Residue, then its C-alpha position, 0 to 999 in steps of 0.5 A: x826449390x834447390x836443396x843442399x846435402x853434406x857429404x864426405x868425399x874420398x878422392x884418389x890422389x896420385x901425382x903420376x903413373x910412377x908414383x904411389x897414390x891414395x885416397x884423400x878425404x874431403x868434407x863437402x857441406x851445403x852441396x846443391x842437389x841441382x849441381x852436377x858431380x863435376x860442378x861439385x868437384x869444381x867447387x872443391x877445387x876452388x876451395x883447394x886453390x884458395x887454400x894454396x893446395x893442389x887442385x884435383x885433376x879430372x877429365x872433362x870437356x863438353x859436359x853434355x854427355x857427348x864427348x866421352x871425356x869425363x869418366x871416374x869410378x864412383x862408389x865402385x861404379x863407372x860414371x856413378x849410380x845412375x844408369x845410362x848417364x855420364x859422370x858430367x850428367x850425374x847430379x848430386x840429387x842421386x846421393x843422400x845427405x851424410x853419404x860417404x863417396x869414394x871416387x877413383x880413376x879408371x883402373x886398367x893397365x892400358x889406361x895409365x894414370x896421368x894424375x889423380x882421376x885423369x888417365x891416358x886413354x890414347x890406347x883407344x885412339x890407336x885402336x881407331x887408327x888401326x882401322x876404325x875408318x873408311x879410306x877407300x876412294x869413292x870419288x866425289x860425294x854422291x846424293x844422300x840416298x844414292x846408295x840404298x841402306x836397308x833400315x835394319x842395317x842403318x839402325x844397327x850402324x847408328x846404334x853402334x855409332x852412339x859409343x862415345x869412347x869414354x872407357x867405362x866398359x874397360x873400367x867395369x870389366x874384371x879383365x879390363x877388356x876393350x871388346x865392347x868399344x872395339x866391337x861398336x866401332x867395327x859394327x858401326x862401319x861394317x853395317x853399311x855398304x861403304x865399309x864392306x871393302x875394308x871389313x876384314x882387314x878392319x876387324x883383324x887390325x883393330x883386334x890385334x891392336x887392342x891385344x897389343x895395347x894390353x887390354x884383357x879378353x872378354x869372358x862374357x861378364x856383361x859388366x861392360x854393357x851395364x856400365x856403358x852410358x850409351x847402352x851399347x849391346x854386348x851383341x856387337x862383341x859376337x859380330x866382332x868375333x865373327x868378323x875377326x875369325x873370317x878375317x884371319x881365315x882370309x889372311x891365312x889363305x892369301 
C-alpha cells in the first residue's frame, strides 16, 4: 500500500545564464512514496500553473534511465542519494517524512544554465562530433560475426557504451572534468576492430575539443565514477590518456 510523506523542497530558480538565481522554498504535502522524483516535480508544476506562477524548468525525456536527459543535484549529490540510478528512476521512498531537500542544476561553466534546473549540455555533442564515431567506408554490411571480436574486448566496448551522457560525472567532479564521459566514448570505439583506423585522431580531436569547451582536468578524485548512474569505470580514463599520448606522438612525427 502506497504511503505519503511531507517535504520541504528548495529548488534553484534562474531565468537564464545571464540572470542571478536563488533557491525558492516549496512545501510538498501528501507526496506518494511510489512517485518518482520527476513526478513529484510534475505535481508541483501543476500547482504552480494553477496559481498562475511560472513552472519549474527541468530536463526529461524517456524517464526510463536510458536517454540521459534528466539530471539535477539533489542534496549535493548528482541524481540523488540512490547509487546507479538516474533522477527519473529515483523514487520518493528514498526520502523521509519531514525531510528538507535542496535541488539545483549541474554546476559547470561548460554547462550554462538555460533556465532553473535545465542546462545546455551541447558541449558533449561537440565532443562527439569531434571524433566519437566511425566514418571509414567499410562497404556494404557484412554478416554479424564476419569480423571476430575477442569476448574481453566486446565486453569492454559494451560496458563503455552504457554511458548515457547525462553529465553527472561533470557535476560531481570538483574540477568539472568531462574525462569520464570522453573516455567512455573513446574506449567504446577503440576496443573494436572497426574503430582502429581512426583511433589516434579520435583521441586527439575529442580531448582537444573537451579542453576547448572549458571542462577541467582530471585529478583522480573518483567522484565521477561514484556519481555515474551506469557505473562507468575510471579505468577508462587511463586508456584515454594512453591513446591521447600516442596520438600526440604520432602527429608530431607526421
